[in-house]
C-alpha positions as a printed NumPy array, in Angstrom:
array([[ -0.025,  27.035,   0.538],
       [  2.322,  26.174,   3.353],
       [  5.751,  27.719,   3.564],
       [  8.522,  25.382,   2.465],
       [ 10.934,  24.141,   5.019],
       [ 14.34 ,  22.872,   3.976],
       [ 13.05 ,  19.456,   2.869],
       [  9.45 ,  20.282,   1.811],
       [  7.842,  18.24 ,   4.602],
       [  5.04 ,  20.685,   5.42 ],
       [  4.223,  21.207,   1.738],
       [  3.908,  17.445,   1.196],
       [  1.635,  17.124,   4.239],
       [ -0.592,  19.976,   2.997],
       [ -0.705,  18.441,  -0.49 ],
       [ -1.731,  15.059,   0.962],
       [ -4.439,  16.678,   3.117],
       [ -5.839,  18.479,   0.071],
       [ -5.793,  15.282,  -1.973],
       [ -7.611,  13.398,   0.804],
       [-10.228,  16.155,   1.042],
       [-10.825,  16.194,  -2.741],
       [-11.247,  12.41 ,  -2.724],
       [-13.604,  12.378,   0.276],
       [-15.802,  15.204,  -1.032],
       [-15.988,  13.694,  -4.529],
       [-14.549,  16.78 ,  -6.231],
       [-11.749,  14.796,  -7.887],
       [-14.255,  12.287,  -9.268],
       [-16.552,  14.987, -10.608],
       [-13.631,  16.869, -12.175],
       [-12.324,  13.758, -13.913],
       [-15.732,  12.706, -15.223],
       [-16.648,  16.195, -16.433],
       [-13.284,  16.568, -18.182],
       [-13.627,  13.193, -19.917],
       [-17.228,  13.966, -20.902],
       [-16.307,  17.37 , -22.362],
       [-13.29 ,  16.049, -24.284],
       [-15.287,  13.052, -25.537],
       [-18.195,  15.309, -26.526],
       [-15.909,  17.622, -28.474],
       [-14.323,  14.633, -30.241],
       [-17.762,  13.243, -31.077],
       [-18.979,  16.616, -32.315],
       [-15.92 ,  17.058, -34.526],
       [-16.299,  13.504, -35.863],
       [-19.898,  14.203, -36.813],
       [-19.248,  17.518, -38.536],
       [-15.986,  16.637, -40.331],
       [-16.274,  17.274, -44.   ],
       [-18.821,  19.314, -45.731],
       [-21.849,  18.599, -47.784],
       [-21.285,  15.336, -49.711],
       [-23.244,  16.815, -52.635],
       [-20.919,  19.835, -52.793],
       [-18.616,  19.979, -55.787],
       [-14.909,  19.369, -55.07 ],
       [-12.421,  22.163, -55.382],
       [ -9.058,  22.34 , -57.115],
       [ -6.689,  25.205, -56.299],
       [ -9.537,  26.94 , -54.445],
       [-11.783,  26.792, -57.528],
       [-14.995,  24.809, -57.646],
       [-14.74 ,  22.029, -60.206],
       [-17.344,  21.128, -62.812],
       [-17.973,  17.54 , -63.955],
       [-15.718,  17.957, -67.025],
       [-12.723,  19.413, -65.128],
       [ -9.501,  17.588, -64.381],
       [ -7.426,  18.653, -61.41 ],
       [ -3.659,  18.432, -61.784],
       [ -1.806,  18.261, -58.488],
       [  1.949,  18.736, -58.359],
       [  3.329,  17.133, -55.235],
       [  6.262,  14.982, -54.191],
       [  3.833,  12.433, -52.728],
       [  0.41 ,  11.891, -54.26 ],
       [  0.542,  14.202, -57.283],
       [ -1.249,  13.483, -60.543],
       [ -4.338,  14.174, -62.597],
       [ -7.706,  13.601, -60.964],
       [-11.192,  13.694, -62.421],
       [-14.195,  15.245, -60.732],
       [-15.256,  11.895, -59.193],
       [-11.685,  11.067, -58.098],
       [-11.467,  14.404, -56.284],
       [-14.728,  13.607, -54.448],
       [-13.297,  10.191, -53.485],
       [-10.047,  11.787, -52.235],
       [-12.001,  14.255, -50.097],
       [-14.24 ,  11.558, -48.634],
       [-11.366,   9.174, -47.843],
       [ -9.638,  11.895, -45.816],
       [-12.893,  12.632, -44.006],
       [-13.355,   8.949, -43.163],
       [ -9.979,   8.806, -41.412],
       [-10.742,  11.98 , -39.453],
       [-14.16 ,  10.636, -38.465],
       [-12.598,   7.374, -37.329],
       [-10.084,   9.227, -35.167],
       [-12.861,  11.38 , -33.679],
       [-15.135,   8.423, -32.919],
       [-12.184,   6.462, -31.523],
       [-11.193,   9.307, -29.221],
       [-14.798,   9.776, -28.065],
       [-15.038,   6.026, -27.377],
       [-11.761,   6.063, -25.45 ],
       [-13.054,   8.887, -23.25 ],
       [-16.262,   6.94 , -22.604],
       [-14.301,   3.817, -21.654],
       [-11.928,   5.789, -19.39 ],
       [-14.905,   7.146, -17.437],
       [-15.456,   3.722, -15.855],
       [-12.028,   3.316, -14.194],
       [-11.982,   7.019, -13.282],
       [-15.335,   6.702, -11.522],
       [-14.252,   3.54 ,  -9.708],
       [-10.771,   4.746,  -8.714],
       [-11.978,   8.142,  -7.471],
       [-14.924,   6.784,  -5.489],
       [-15.412,   8.978,  -2.372],
       [-16.027,   5.887,  -0.224],
       [-12.51 ,   4.616,  -1.033],
       [-10.15 ,   5.656,   1.757],
       [ -7.135,   7.813,   0.969],
       [ -3.8  ,   5.958,   1.04 ],
       [ -3.063,   2.589,   2.6  ],
       [ -3.526,   1.422,   6.176],
       [ -0.498,   2.239,   8.327],
       [  0.733,  -0.072,  11.065],
       [  0.383,   0.955,  14.683],
       [ -1.801,   3.365,  16.612],
       [ -1.884,   7.133,  16.165],
       [  0.604,   8.837,  18.52 ],
       [ -1.872,  11.652,  19.208],
       [ -5.284,   9.985,  19.644],
       [ -4.289,   6.324,  20.027],
       [ -6.752,   5.239,  17.32 ],
       [ -5.976,   2.863,  14.466],
       [ -7.005,   5.299,  11.743],
       [ -3.547,   6.058,  10.335],
       [ -3.263,   6.007,   6.543],
       [ -0.177,   6.742,   4.469],
       [  0.731,   7.479,   0.878],
       [  3.844,   8.411,  -1.067],
       [  3.612,  12.077,  -2.043],
       [  5.774,  14.268,  -4.248],
       [  5.799,  18.058,  -4.194],
       [  7.587,  20.138,  -6.849],
       [  8.723,  23.734,  -6.587],
       [ 10.106,  25.68 ,  -9.552],
       [ 12.463,  28.55 ,  -8.966],
       [ 13.605,  30.027, -12.246],
       [ 14.769,  27.194, -14.471],
       [ 15.373,  24.853, -11.553],
       [ 12.701,  22.491, -10.226],
       [ 13.075,  20.993,  -6.768],
       [ 11.179,  17.797,  -5.99 ],
       [ 10.439,  16.63 ,  -2.48 ],
       [  9.231,  13.051,  -2.008],
       [  8.102,  11.438,   1.208],
       [  5.581,   9.07 ,   2.726],
       [  2.893,  11.168,   4.391],
       [  0.962,   9.635,   7.285],
       [ -2.398,  11.158,   8.266],
       [ -4.935,  10.357,  10.951],
       [ -8.568,  11.443,  10.778],
       [ -9.3  ,  15.145,  10.225],
       [-10.756,  15.283,  13.747],
       [ -7.45 ,  14.117,  15.249],
       [ -5.281,  16.173,  12.888],
       [ -2.086,  14.115,  13.299],
       [  0.258,  14.214,  10.328],
       [  3.849,  13.221,   9.701],
       [  6.184,  12.794,   6.776],
       [  9.183,  10.516,   6.397],
       [ 11.581,   9.764,   3.608],
       [ 10.644,   6.671,   1.554]])
């Protein structure tokens, strides 16, 4: 990491260069897609395994119930007497909500993969086209993007924000200005 100058200019330039490299090599796209796939897979797995065996007898106060038992629950919300079948229904209704949340989260991850793949496409250039030629090589390859760099020292966090302008890696020109 670059040493910080008094306004964080070099750190913002280095951060922008790293971001451009990750985009161009496809590492950011792969990381995003793998993360979404893993999180979605875990959500799907949990949704599929929520609950136990539907033929398993319900329990009341950590005791397995028989068909003739009645479970008395003392609670400020939802207390009462429940038969064997009512306890099975209570267990299954809770499992249905958990399954729905799991399937919903897995679906959300699957849907988010599409914009992540499109937005992080390696063929998409970093930043926006900057006006004017490059001061170093004279080419019209300048691109710029607003960049923020944060540094924490103890309980204080310093944020440096600027518009970083980069030319091609072959040219190596970089600059940073306040937005």
